[in-house]
Steps between C-alpha positions, in 0.01 A plus 500: 500500500140429594588504870666839459189633327273371774719656769509837323125494431419411862742760632340774293143402588568449871742791543256705710443206735859374520698822521394613851572158655792390284770587758325293767420205273846515341685504831299206633557304178875568505539413868294183473686391188839564661398288799385222265833506313681489834284209618577300185872570523505416870317171445754398238786599727359314801446187287860533380378472144723550198514845339248427221244368750552799732447734208189318389357516852581869526334581171197272534409596856540869415291498184216266602330766711344677202321190376374428849361853527304459177361161606387634839357811336290305253393209721447666838447871444294481179731737313480785750628815323758620752645153525529487123710815505729350762539177300570701184776707663638183656512321165682787330745523789579130464601558138745766620628304802538175306696677228722662760572167672592345165736788419671472839544124466639536147745760625612270782543215253699719262745601772582140591592393147 
């Protein structure tokens, strides 16, 4: 609930800054995240790992990018404003993408039962 409030508050206050560049930032975040999910899934496949390990690799490699962006932003770029907007959009996208991956995997599991 608190996270939702922070996201809404930030979205309202940064709307004028985010809106013009949202399509560019959003498309980069989606493409990068899709490549990360693919990398995790491919690594599990190439290692011939069991299904739970492949899924864990897919999810973990895909979602870790947001945390890395925040760490780089704070430690190397001293909280640069534009980078903060990118990290914020990226973090929100990961909530959506992670939820979608979970729904797809639950659907796949439900069909095999």
